[in-house]
N, C-alpha and C positions, 0 to 999 in steps of 0.2 A: 538506634539509627544505623543503617548500613548503607554505605555509598559505594557503588561500583561504577567507575567511570574512567575511561582513558584520558579524559580531560581534567582529572582531579588536580594534578600538580599546577596546571594553569589557573584553575578556579581558585585554588588556595593562594596562589601568588596574588591574584586580583583581590581576594579577600583580605590578605595581609595589607595590601596597599590601601584598601578602603578603611581597614581598622586603623592604620597609621594616621589617615586623615582625620578620623572622627575621635580617636582615643588617645592620641599622643599626649594631649594636655593632662588627661587623667592619669596616664602612665607615669608622667614626669612627677606627679604629686605623690606617688606611692614610694614606699621603701624599696630598696633594691630587691628584685625578684631573682632567685637563684634556681636555674634549671640544670639538673645534672643529666648528663648523657653518657650512658654506659654501653660500650660496644666491644665486640671482639677486636683484637689487634689485627693488623694487616697481614695475616698469615697466608692468604692466597689472593688471587686477582680480584674477585668480587668484594672481599673484605677490604682490600686496598681502596677500591672505589668508594665503599661505604665510608671509610675514614676521611677520604678527600671531600666527599659531599657534606659530611658532618662539619668539617672545618670551614667550608665555604658558607654553610648555613649559619654557623656561629658568627662569622664576620658580618654577614648581611643583617641578621636579626639584632645584634648588638649595636650596629650602626643605626638601624631604624628605630630601635627602642633603647635609649640610653640607660633605662633602669633595669634592663635585663642583664643578668650575669650568667653566661652559659659555661658550664664546667664539663669538659669532655675527658673521660677516662677510658682507657683501653685495657683489655685483659687477654692473657694468653691461655686461660683455662677457666673452668667454672668456679673453682675455689677462689682464684684471684678476683674474679668478677664479684662473687658474693662478698668478699672483703671490701671491694671498692664501694659496693652499695652501703655497707655499714658506715664507711668513712664519709660518704656523701651526706648521710643523715646526721651522724653524730658530730662530725668535724665541720663539714661545709654548711650544715643546716639548710639544705635545699628545700625549696617549696614544691618542686615537681621533679619527676624522674622520667626520662625517656630511655628505655632499655631494649636492646636486642640481645636476648639471652644466648650465652655461649651454648648452653644445652637447656632444654625445657625443664626436666625433672629437678636437677640440683638447684636451679634458680627460682623455683616456684615459691618456696618458703621465704628466702631472702627478699624477694619482691613483695610478697605478702606482708612481711614485716615493715617494709617501707610504707605500704598502704596503711597499715595499722598505726603508723606514726603520724598519720594525717596528711600525707603527701599525695599530690595528684600524680597518677601513674599512667604512662603511655607505653604499651608493649609493641614491639616491631617484629614482624616476620615470623619468628618462632614463638608460637603460643605457649602459655604456661600449662602445667598439668592439671590445675584446678581452674574451672571457669569463673568468671565474674570478679577476678581480683582487680584488673585494670579498669581505668576510666575510658581509655581510648585504645583501640587496636588498629594498627596499620600494617598491611601486608600486600605482597603480590598475589596473583591469582594462579596457583599452580595447575589446577584442572584446566583452566582457560588457556594457559600457556601450551599445554598438550593439545587441546582441541584446536586452537588457532593454527598451530604448526601442522596438524593433520589436515585441516581444511585447505591450507595453502598447497601442501604436497598433493592432496587429492585433486584439486583443481588444476594444478600445473601438469599432472600426469593424465588428466582426463579420466581419472578413476581406474587406471590400469597401469601395471608396471611392477618392478621388483625393487624393494628397498631394504635397507639395514638400519637398525636402531642402536645407538650407543646410549646406555642409561647412565645415571649418576651414581651416587652412593646409595646402598640399600636403605632407604628411609621412607617415611610416609610421604615426604615431598616428591620423591622419585616415583612412588606408586601412583600418586595423584596425577602427575604429569603423564605417565605412560597410559594409565586408564583413560584419561581424557583423549589422548591421541588415538588409541586403538578403537575407542567408541566412535570417533569421527570417521575413521576409514572402514568401519564395519559395513559389510554389504557391497563393497566395491571389489574390483578385480586386482587390487593392490596386494601383492604377496610380500609378507615380511620374511625375508630369507633367514634372518637371525637377529637376536638382540643380546647384547652383553653389557655388563657394568664397566664403565670407564672412569667412574669415581670423580667426575667433574675435574678431570686432570688432563693436562695437555699430553704428557708422556703416555699415560694409559690410553688416551684417545688415539695416539699414533700407533701403539701396539695392537689395539683391537681392530683398527681399520686396516692395518697391514694384514692381519689374519683374514678379515672379510675379503680383501682384494685378492688374496691368494686362493681363496676357495670359491669365489663367485665370479664367473666371467661376465655376467651382466648385473650391473647395479645402476638403477635409474635415478635414485635419490637416497640421501643419507639424512636421517634425523639425528643430529648430534646432541640435542636437548640443551646444551650449555656451550658458551663461547670458548671456554678453556678447552673443552673437548674438541670443539670445531677446529681450533688451531692445529691440534695434532692430526685431525682427519685431513685437513688441507695439505699438510706436509706429506702425509702418506700417499694421498691421491696424486700429488704432483710428482713425487718420487717414482710412482708407478706409471707415470705418463698417461693417466686415465681421466684427466680433468675434463676432457671434452665429452665424456660419457654420462656425466651425472651432475647434480647440484646438491648443495649442503644447506640445511636449515639448522642454525644454532639457536641460542637464546640467552638473554640477560642484558645485553647492551654494551658489551666491551668495545672500547673505542677502536681497536684494530679491526674488528668485524664491521662496526658501523662505517668506518672509512672505506672498507671494501664495497659495502653496499652503496655508499655515496658515490664511489667512483665507477659503479656499474660493473663490478666483477661478476662475470657470468657464473662462476662457481659458487658464489655466495650472494644470491639475488635478494634475500631478505634477512632480517633478524627479528626475533620476538622478544619484547622487553620483559625483564624481571629486574627492574632498575635498582641499583644500589642507592640511587637518589631518594628512595623511599624513606631513608633516615631524615633527610631534609624535610620531606612532607610531614613526618611525625613531629619534628621540631617546630615547624610552622604552626601545626594544629595546637600543640601544647602552648606555644607562645600566645596564641589567640585567646586561650583560656584566661590569661592574665591581662591582656591589653585591649580586650573588647568585651562587650556585654552579650555576645552571642553564645549559644550553647554549642559545645563541641564534642560532648561525650558520645561515644558510639564506635562503630566498626567502619573502617575505610579500606576497601579492597580495591587495589589499583588494577586498571585494565591491562591485559596482555597485548599491548599495542604492536601492530605489525610495522616494522621499519622498512621502508622502501627507498629507492633512489630519490623519490620525490620529497620525502619528509626526513631523510636521514640527517640532514644538517641540524634539525631541531634537537637531536639526541647525541650530537657529537661534542664531546668535552675533551679537547686535545691535551689539557693540562692535568687531567685525571690520570692516575696510574692504571686505571682499568677502563 
């Protein structure tokens, strides 16, 4: 089963509510169900949002289902995360695991061992190196994030203009996003003046954009790909006093960028979601495995929703660190 929908979080929320109504009695009759959630520590903005949404989901799910015990552990590296998984199985005796691997390769065997121990496994965002280990896979849609960003810029520029691209870290994720973007603008009169890696980092975004601004007298639009990068780009553009010449498209759903969109900031007219709340989606799906009689196994690919001034309030979480 593969689900691709920008409405998936809302659908799952409704599904959880229905499951609560029909399955609460059954859940209360069961032994305590333990769900381990293993995620990277809040080492950067998106991961900070991930941690916040995991905590919010834990409170919500445990309140809705008293027999659920959700155990969240965070790791600063792959080795630490592998040790966490061993403890979750051998010490905490979890029934299910929700894991966003710090890195794919080093976590593949540890997650496989959790599965071999008879646990239900949900993998989030970064897939494992071997297919078929997990019962559920939840992720954002990287090619679609690139395509949707390109579609907006193409339409806004009426198919012609000069743009610059700030890439992320050299990874498969970055390649998928860039390929989706370039395919969308292919055949137009949009000229990509240059593209450079900014490593999903605000300071790098600032430096790369400063270089672009010094070299190109005309820039009509900037694809920053990521909201951390976009903050650096905004700072560089404002310092150069060129905000009236261009617009910036980022991605992920950072609250600072969403607020700008919500307030009608002409420099940041939209954002494209790659939501850290996908961890909450994964936790919801995993909980449904134990509190309802519905099948949940499969792949859930979240839509790359375009955030506009009209819908931005739906994606604004002021208490989140991201």
